[in-house]
TIDOVEX-860635 format. One record per residue: y, z, x of N, C-alpha, C in turn; residue in three letters. Coordinates in Angstrom, 1 decimal, always signed. Layout:
N
<node><n_north>Y</n_north><n_up>Z</n_up><n_east>X</n_east><ca_north>Y</ca_north><ca_up>Z</ca_up><ca_east>X</ca_east><c_north>Y</c_north><c_up>Z</c_up><c_east>X</c_east><resn>ALA</resn></node>
...
END
This chain:
68
<node><n_north>+36.6</n_north><n_up>+94.1</n_up><n_east>+59.9</n_east><ca_north>+38.3</ca_north><ca_up>+94.7</ca_up><ca_east>+59.5</ca_east><c_north>+38.6</c_north><c_up>+92.9</c_up><c_east>+58.9</c_east><resn>UNK</resn></node>
<node><n_north>+38.7</n_north><n_up>+91.9</n_up><n_east>+60.0</n_east><ca_north>+39.2</ca_north><ca_up>+90.7</ca_up><ca_east>+60.0</ca_east><c_north>+37.6</c_north><c_up>+90.0</c_up><c_east>+60.2</c_east><resn>UNK</resn></node>
<node><n_north>+36.9</n_north><n_up>+89.4</n_up><n_east>+59.6</n_east><ca_north>+35.8</ca_north><ca_up>+88.7</ca_up><ca_east>+59.9</ca_east><c_north>+36.2</c_north><c_up>+87.5</c_up><c_east>+60.4</c_east><resn>UNK</resn></node>
<node><n_north>+37.1</n_north><n_up>+86.9</n_up><n_east>+60.2</n_east><ca_north>+37.4</ca_north><ca_up>+85.4</ca_up><ca_east>+60.3</ca_east><c_north>+38.1</c_north><c_up>+85.3</c_up><c_east>+62.0</c_east><resn>UNK</resn></node>
<node><n_north>+38.4</n_north><n_up>+86.4</n_up><n_east>+62.4</n_east><ca_north>+38.8</ca_north><ca_up>+86.5</ca_up><ca_east>+64.0</ca_east><c_north>+37.7</c_north><c_up>+87.0</c_up><c_east>+64.8</c_east><resn>UNK</resn></node>
<node><n_north>+37.9</n_north><n_up>+86.2</n_up><n_east>+66.0</n_east><ca_north>+37.0</ca_north><ca_up>+86.6</ca_up><ca_east>+67.2</ca_east><c_north>+37.6</c_north><c_up>+87.3</c_up><c_east>+68.1</c_east><resn>UNK</resn></node>
<node><n_north>+37.1</n_north><n_up>+88.5</n_up><n_east>+68.6</n_east><ca_north>+37.8</ca_north><ca_up>+89.2</ca_up><ca_east>+69.5</ca_east><c_north>+37.1</c_north><c_up>+88.7</c_up><c_east>+71.1</c_east><resn>UNK</resn></node>
<node><n_north>+37.9</n_north><n_up>+88.1</n_up><n_east>+72.0</n_east><ca_north>+37.2</ca_north><ca_up>+87.5</ca_up><ca_east>+73.3</ca_east><c_north>+37.4</c_north><c_up>+88.9</c_up><c_east>+74.3</c_east><resn>UNK</resn></node>
<node><n_north>+36.6</n_north><n_up>+89.1</n_up><n_east>+75.1</n_east><ca_north>+36.4</ca_north><ca_up>+89.9</ca_up><ca_east>+76.2</ca_east><c_north>+37.3</c_north><c_up>+89.5</c_up><c_east>+77.0</c_east><resn>UNK</resn></node>
<node><n_north>+37.6</n_north><n_up>+90.4</n_up><n_east>+78.1</n_east><ca_north>+38.6</ca_north><ca_up>+90.3</ca_up><ca_east>+78.8</ca_east><c_north>+37.8</c_north><c_up>+89.2</c_up><c_east>+79.8</c_east><resn>UNK</resn></node>
<node><n_north>+36.2</n_north><n_up>+89.4</n_up><n_east>+80.2</n_east><ca_north>+35.6</ca_north><ca_up>+88.4</ca_up><ca_east>+80.9</ca_east><c_north>+35.9</c_north><c_up>+87.0</c_up><c_east>+80.8</c_east><resn>UNK</resn></node>
<node><n_north>+36.0</n_north><n_up>+86.7</n_up><n_east>+79.6</n_east><ca_north>+36.3</ca_north><ca_up>+85.2</ca_up><ca_east>+79.1</ca_east><c_north>+37.4</c_north><c_up>+84.7</c_up><c_east>+79.4</c_east><resn>UNK</resn></node>
<node><n_north>+38.5</n_north><n_up>+85.5</n_up><n_east>+79.7</n_east><ca_north>+39.8</ca_north><ca_up>+84.8</ca_up><ca_east>+79.9</ca_east><c_north>+40.1</c_north><c_up>+85.1</c_up><c_east>+81.5</c_east><resn>UNK</resn></node>
<node><n_north>+39.6</n_north><n_up>+84.0</n_up><n_east>+81.9</n_east><ca_north>+39.3</ca_north><ca_up>+84.2</ca_up><ca_east>+83.6</ca_east><c_north>+40.8</c_north><c_up>+84.1</c_up><c_east>+84.1</c_east><resn>UNK</resn></node>
<node><n_north>+41.7</n_north><n_up>+83.1</n_up><n_east>+83.5</n_east><ca_north>+43.0</ca_north><ca_up>+82.5</ca_up><ca_east>+84.0</ca_east><c_north>+44.2</c_north><c_up>+83.7</c_up><c_east>+83.4</c_east><resn>UNK</resn></node>
<node><n_north>+44.9</n_north><n_up>+83.9</n_up><n_east>+84.4</n_east><ca_north>+46.1</ca_north><ca_up>+84.7</ca_up><ca_east>+84.5</ca_east><c_north>+47.3</c_north><c_up>+84.4</c_up><c_east>+85.0</c_east><resn>UNK</resn></node>
<node><n_north>+48.4</n_north><n_up>+84.8</n_up><n_east>+84.5</n_east><ca_north>+49.6</ca_north><ca_up>+84.5</ca_up><ca_east>+85.3</ca_east><c_north>+50.0</c_north><c_up>+86.1</c_up><c_east>+85.6</c_east><resn>UNK</resn></node>
<node><n_north>+50.7</n_north><n_up>+86.2</n_up><n_east>+86.9</n_east><ca_north>+50.9</ca_north><ca_up>+87.4</ca_up><ca_east>+87.4</ca_east><c_north>+52.0</c_north><c_up>+87.4</c_up><c_east>+88.2</c_east><resn>UNK</resn></node>
<node><n_north>+52.8</n_north><n_up>+88.7</n_up><n_east>+87.7</n_east><ca_north>+54.1</ca_north><ca_up>+88.5</ca_up><ca_east>+88.4</ca_east><c_north>+54.0</c_north><c_up>+89.6</c_up><c_east>+90.0</c_east><resn>UNK</resn></node>
<node><n_north>+54.2</n_north><n_up>+89.4</n_up><n_east>+90.7</n_east><ca_north>+54.2</ca_north><ca_up>+90.5</ca_up><ca_east>+92.0</ca_east><c_north>+55.5</c_north><c_up>+90.9</c_up><c_east>+91.9</c_east><resn>UNK</resn></node>
<node><n_north>+55.1</n_north><n_up>+92.2</n_up><n_east>+92.6</n_east><ca_north>+56.0</ca_north><ca_up>+93.3</ca_up><ca_east>+93.0</ca_east><c_north>+55.9</c_north><c_up>+93.8</c_up><c_east>+94.2</c_east><resn>UNK</resn></node>
<node><n_north>+56.5</n_north><n_up>+94.7</n_up><n_east>+95.0</n_east><ca_north>+56.2</ca_north><ca_up>+95.5</ca_up><ca_east>+96.1</ca_east><c_north>+55.3</c_north><c_up>+96.5</c_up><c_east>+95.4</c_east><resn>UNK</resn></node>
<node><n_north>+55.2</n_north><n_up>+96.8</n_up><n_east>+94.6</n_east><ca_north>+54.6</ca_north><ca_up>+98.3</ca_up><ca_east>+94.4</ca_east><c_north>+53.0</c_north><c_up>+97.8</c_up><c_east>+93.7</c_east><resn>UNK</resn></node>
<node><n_north>+52.8</n_north><n_up>+96.6</n_up><n_east>+93.3</n_east><ca_north>+51.7</ca_north><ca_up>+96.1</ca_up><ca_east>+92.6</ca_east><c_north>+51.9</c_north><c_up>+94.9</c_up><c_east>+92.0</c_east><resn>UNK</resn></node>
<node><n_north>+51.2</n_north><n_up>+94.5</n_up><n_east>+91.2</n_east><ca_north>+50.9</ca_north><ca_up>+92.9</ca_up><ca_east>+90.0</ca_east><c_north>+51.2</c_north><c_up>+93.4</c_up><c_east>+88.7</c_east><resn>UNK</resn></node>
<node><n_north>+51.7</n_north><n_up>+92.6</n_up><n_east>+88.0</n_east><ca_north>+52.1</ca_north><ca_up>+92.6</ca_up><ca_east>+86.7</ca_east><c_north>+51.4</c_north><c_up>+91.4</c_up><c_east>+85.9</c_east><resn>UNK</resn></node>
<node><n_north>+50.1</n_north><n_up>+91.5</n_up><n_east>+85.1</n_east><ca_north>+49.6</ca_north><ca_up>+90.6</ca_up><ca_east>+84.3</ca_east><c_north>+50.5</c_north><c_up>+90.0</c_up><c_east>+83.1</c_east><resn>UNK</resn></node>
<node><n_north>+51.1</n_north><n_up>+88.9</n_up><n_east>+83.1</n_east><ca_north>+52.0</ca_north><ca_up>+88.7</ca_up><ca_east>+82.2</ca_east><c_north>+51.4</c_north><c_up>+87.6</c_up><c_east>+81.0</c_east><resn>UNK</resn></node>
<node><n_north>+50.2</n_north><n_up>+87.4</n_up><n_east>+81.3</n_east><ca_north>+49.2</ca_north><ca_up>+86.4</ca_up><ca_east>+80.5</ca_east><c_north>+47.8</c_north><c_up>+86.1</c_up><c_east>+80.6</c_east><resn>UNK</resn></node>
<node><n_north>+47.1</n_north><n_up>+86.1</n_up><n_east>+80.1</n_east><ca_north>+45.6</ca_north><ca_up>+86.0</ca_up><ca_east>+80.3</ca_east><c_north>+45.0</c_north><c_up>+85.2</c_up><c_east>+79.3</c_east><resn>UNK</resn></node>
<node><n_north>+44.6</n_north><n_up>+83.7</n_up><n_east>+79.4</n_east><ca_north>+44.1</ca_north><ca_up>+82.8</ca_up><ca_east>+78.6</ca_east><c_north>+42.5</c_north><c_up>+82.4</c_up><c_east>+79.5</c_east><resn>UNK</resn></node>
<node><n_north>+41.9</n_north><n_up>+81.8</n_up><n_east>+78.4</n_east><ca_north>+40.5</ca_north><ca_up>+81.1</ca_up><ca_east>+78.7</ca_east><c_north>+40.7</c_north><c_up>+79.7</c_up><c_east>+79.3</c_east><resn>UNK</resn></node>
<node><n_north>+41.8</n_north><n_up>+79.0</n_up><n_east>+78.8</n_east><ca_north>+41.7</ca_north><ca_up>+77.7</ca_up><ca_east>+79.0</ca_east><c_north>+42.7</c_north><c_up>+76.9</c_up><c_east>+80.5</c_east><resn>UNK</resn></node>
<node><n_north>+42.3</n_north><n_up>+76.4</n_up><n_east>+80.9</n_east><ca_north>+43.3</ca_north><ca_up>+76.0</ca_up><ca_east>+82.6</ca_east><c_north>+44.5</c_north><c_up>+75.4</c_up><c_east>+82.2</c_east><resn>UNK</resn></node>
<node><n_north>+44.3</n_north><n_up>+74.3</n_up><n_east>+80.7</n_east><ca_north>+45.6</ca_north><ca_up>+73.7</ca_up><ca_east>+80.6</ca_east><c_north>+46.4</c_north><c_up>+74.7</c_up><c_east>+79.7</c_east><resn>UNK</resn></node>
<node><n_north>+46.1</n_north><n_up>+75.9</n_up><n_east>+79.1</n_east><ca_north>+46.9</ca_north><ca_up>+76.3</ca_up><ca_east>+78.4</ca_east><c_north>+47.6</c_north><c_up>+77.1</c_up><c_east>+79.5</c_east><resn>UNK</resn></node>
<node><n_north>+46.9</n_north><n_up>+77.8</n_up><n_east>+80.7</n_east><ca_north>+47.3</ca_north><ca_up>+78.5</ca_up><ca_east>+81.4</ca_east><c_north>+48.7</c_north><c_up>+78.0</c_up><c_east>+82.5</c_east><resn>UNK</resn></node>
<node><n_north>+48.0</n_north><n_up>+76.5</n_up><n_east>+82.7</n_east><ca_north>+49.1</ca_north><ca_up>+75.7</ca_up><ca_east>+83.5</ca_east><c_north>+50.4</c_north><c_up>+75.6</c_up><c_east>+82.5</c_east><resn>UNK</resn></node>
<node><n_north>+50.3</n_north><n_up>+75.3</n_up><n_east>+81.2</n_east><ca_north>+51.5</ca_north><ca_up>+75.5</ca_up><ca_east>+80.4</ca_east><c_north>+52.0</c_north><c_up>+76.8</c_up><c_east>+80.4</c_east><resn>UNK</resn></node>
<node><n_north>+51.5</n_north><n_up>+77.6</n_up><n_east>+80.5</n_east><ca_north>+52.3</ca_north><ca_up>+79.1</ca_up><ca_east>+80.3</ca_east><c_north>+53.0</c_north><c_up>+79.3</c_up><c_east>+81.3</c_east><resn>UNK</resn></node>
<node><n_north>+52.5</n_north><n_up>+79.1</n_up><n_east>+83.0</n_east><ca_north>+52.8</ca_north><ca_up>+79.1</ca_up><ca_east>+84.2</ca_east><c_north>+54.0</c_north><c_up>+78.5</c_up><c_east>+84.3</c_east><resn>UNK</resn></node>
<node><n_north>+54.0</n_north><n_up>+77.1</n_up><n_east>+84.0</n_east><ca_north>+55.5</ca_north><ca_up>+76.4</ca_up><ca_east>+83.9</ca_east><c_north>+56.5</c_north><c_up>+77.1</c_up><c_east>+82.9</c_east><resn>UNK</resn></node>
<node><n_north>+56.1</n_north><n_up>+77.5</n_up><n_east>+81.7</n_east><ca_north>+57.3</ca_north><ca_up>+78.3</ca_up><ca_east>+81.0</ca_east><c_north>+57.6</c_north><c_up>+79.8</c_up><c_east>+81.7</c_east><resn>UNK</resn></node>
<node><n_north>+56.5</n_north><n_up>+80.3</n_up><n_east>+82.3</n_east><ca_north>+57.0</ca_north><ca_up>+81.6</ca_up><ca_east>+82.9</ca_east><c_north>+58.1</c_north><c_up>+81.2</c_up><c_east>+84.0</c_east><resn>UNK</resn></node>
<node><n_north>+57.5</n_north><n_up>+80.2</n_up><n_east>+84.9</n_east><ca_north>+58.5</ca_north><ca_up>+79.9</ca_up><ca_east>+85.8</ca_east><c_north>+60.0</c_north><c_up>+79.6</c_up><c_east>+85.5</c_east><resn>UNK</resn></node>
<node><n_north>+59.9</n_north><n_up>+79.0</n_up><n_east>+84.2</n_east><ca_north>+61.5</ca_north><ca_up>+79.0</ca_up><ca_east>+83.2</ca_east><c_north>+61.9</c_north><c_up>+80.3</c_up><c_east>+82.8</c_east><resn>UNK</resn></node>
<node><n_north>+61.1</n_north><n_up>+81.1</n_up><n_east>+82.4</n_east><ca_north>+61.5</ca_north><ca_up>+82.3</ca_up><ca_east>+82.1</ca_east><c_north>+62.0</c_north><c_up>+83.3</c_up><c_east>+83.3</c_east><resn>UNK</resn></node>
<node><n_north>+61.4</n_north><n_up>+83.3</n_up><n_east>+84.3</n_east><ca_north>+61.4</ca_north><ca_up>+84.2</ca_up><ca_east>+85.5</ca_east><c_north>+61.6</c_north><c_up>+83.4</c_up><c_east>+86.5</c_east><resn>UNK</resn></node>
<node><n_north>+62.9</n_north><n_up>+82.8</n_up><n_east>+86.7</n_east><ca_north>+62.8</ca_north><ca_up>+82.2</ca_up><ca_east>+88.0</ca_east><c_north>+63.4</c_north><c_up>+82.4</c_up><c_east>+89.2</c_east><resn>UNK</resn></node>
<node><n_north>+63.5</n_north><n_up>+83.6</n_up><n_east>+89.5</n_east><ca_north>+63.7</ca_north><ca_up>+84.5</ca_up><ca_east>+90.5</ca_east><c_north>+62.5</c_north><c_up>+85.3</c_up><c_east>+91.1</c_east><resn>UNK</resn></node>
<node><n_north>+61.4</n_north><n_up>+85.4</n_up><n_east>+90.2</n_east><ca_north>+60.3</ca_north><ca_up>+86.3</ca_up><ca_east>+90.6</ca_east><c_north>+59.1</c_north><c_up>+85.7</c_up><c_east>+91.0</c_east><resn>UNK</resn></node>
<node><n_north>+58.6</n_north><n_up>+86.2</n_up><n_east>+91.8</n_east><ca_north>+57.2</ca_north><ca_up>+85.6</ca_up><ca_east>+92.5</ca_east><c_north>+56.2</c_north><c_up>+85.6</c_up><c_east>+91.4</c_east><resn>UNK</resn></node>
<node><n_north>+55.8</n_north><n_up>+84.3</n_up><n_east>+91.1</n_east><ca_north>+54.6</ca_north><ca_up>+84.4</ca_up><ca_east>+90.0</ca_east><c_north>+53.3</c_north><c_up>+83.7</c_up><c_east>+90.5</c_east><resn>UNK</resn></node>
<node><n_north>+52.3</n_north><n_up>+84.2</n_up><n_east>+90.2</n_east><ca_north>+51.0</ca_north><ca_up>+83.3</ca_up><ca_east>+90.6</ca_east><c_north>+50.2</c_north><c_up>+82.9</c_up><c_east>+89.6</c_east><resn>UNK</resn></node>
<node><n_north>+49.6</n_north><n_up>+81.9</n_up><n_east>+89.3</n_east><ca_north>+48.6</ca_north><ca_up>+81.6</ca_up><ca_east>+88.7</ca_east><c_north>+47.1</c_north><c_up>+81.7</c_up><c_east>+89.1</c_east><resn>UNK</resn></node>
<node><n_north>+46.4</n_north><n_up>+82.6</n_up><n_east>+88.7</n_east><ca_north>+45.0</ca_north><ca_up>+83.1</ca_up><ca_east>+89.2</ca_east><c_north>+43.6</c_north><c_up>+82.8</c_up><c_east>+88.4</c_east><resn>UNK</resn></node>
<node><n_north>+42.8</n_north><n_up>+82.3</n_up><n_east>+89.0</n_east><ca_north>+41.4</ca_north><ca_up>+82.4</ca_up><ca_east>+88.2</ca_east><c_north>+40.7</c_north><c_up>+83.6</c_up><c_east>+88.9</c_east><resn>UNK</resn></node>
<node><n_north>+40.5</n_north><n_up>+84.7</n_up><n_east>+88.1</n_east><ca_north>+39.9</ca_north><ca_up>+85.9</ca_up><ca_east>+89.1</ca_east><c_north>+40.8</c_north><c_up>+86.2</c_up><c_east>+90.2</c_east><resn>UNK</resn></node>
<node><n_north>+40.4</n_north><n_up>+86.4</n_up><n_east>+91.3</n_east><ca_north>+40.7</ca_north><ca_up>+86.7</ca_up><ca_east>+92.1</ca_east><c_north>+41.5</c_north><c_up>+85.4</c_up><c_east>+93.3</c_east><resn>UNK</resn></node>
<node><n_north>+40.7</n_north><n_up>+84.1</n_up><n_east>+92.8</n_east><ca_north>+41.6</ca_north><ca_up>+83.0</ca_up><ca_east>+93.5</ca_east><c_north>+43.0</c_north><c_up>+82.7</c_up><c_east>+92.7</c_east><resn>UNK</resn></node>
<node><n_north>+43.8</n_north><n_up>+82.5</n_up><n_east>+93.8</n_east><ca_north>+45.1</ca_north><ca_up>+81.9</ca_up><ca_east>+93.4</ca_east><c_north>+45.2</c_north><c_up>+80.3</c_up><c_east>+93.6</c_east><resn>UNK</resn></node>
<node><n_north>+45.5</n_north><n_up>+79.7</n_up><n_east>+92.3</n_east><ca_north>+45.7</ca_north><ca_up>+78.6</ca_up><ca_east>+91.9</ca_east><c_north>+47.0</c_north><c_up>+77.7</c_up><c_east>+92.3</c_east><resn>UNK</resn></node>
<node><n_north>+48.2</n_north><n_up>+78.5</n_up><n_east>+91.9</n_east><ca_north>+49.5</ca_north><ca_up>+78.3</ca_up><ca_east>+92.2</ca_east><c_north>+49.9</c_north><c_up>+79.3</c_up><c_east>+92.6</c_east><resn>UNK</resn></node>
<node><n_north>+51.3</n_north><n_up>+79.0</n_up><n_east>+93.3</n_east><ca_north>+52.5</ca_north><ca_up>+80.1</ca_up><ca_east>+93.4</ca_east><c_north>+53.6</c_north><c_up>+79.7</c_up><c_east>+93.1</c_east><resn>UNK</resn></node>
<node><n_north>+54.7</n_north><n_up>+80.6</n_up><n_east>+92.9</n_east><ca_north>+56.3</ca_north><ca_up>+80.0</ca_up><ca_east>+92.5</ca_east><c_north>+56.7</c_north><c_up>+80.1</c_up><c_east>+93.6</c_east><resn>UNK</resn></node>
<node><n_north>+56.3</n_north><n_up>+80.7</n_up><n_east>+94.9</n_east><ca_north>+57.0</ca_north><ca_up>+80.3</ca_up><ca_east>+95.9</ca_east><c_north>+56.2</c_north><c_up>+81.1</c_up><c_east>+97.1</c_east><resn>UNK</resn></node>
<node><n_north>+56.4</n_north><n_up>+80.6</n_up><n_east>+98.5</n_east><ca_north>+55.8</ca_north><ca_up>+81.0</ca_up><ca_east>+99.6</ca_east><c_north>+56.4</c_north><c_up>+82.2</c_up><c_east>+100.1</c_east><resn>UNK</resn></node>
<node><n_north>+55.7</n_north><n_up>+83.1</n_up><n_east>+100.4</n_east><ca_north>+56.3</ca_north><ca_up>+84.4</ca_up><ca_east>+101.2</ca_east><c_north>+56.2</c_north><c_up>+84.2</c_up><c_east>+102.6</c_east><resn>UNK</resn></node>
END
């Protein structure tokens, strides 16, 4: 349909921003590049200042918005 667009598989998007709730997690962003993920995490901290956010690569937690 759109030959100039490439579709990335979810496996290629290893970095993610996650909002944590008591009931579970909500992925709010997935990216392939660490620098872009870091910028997205900083923006998410601005947009959701009172939420518990994590920046992850797979299951590994790279950064947290706060400690529990």
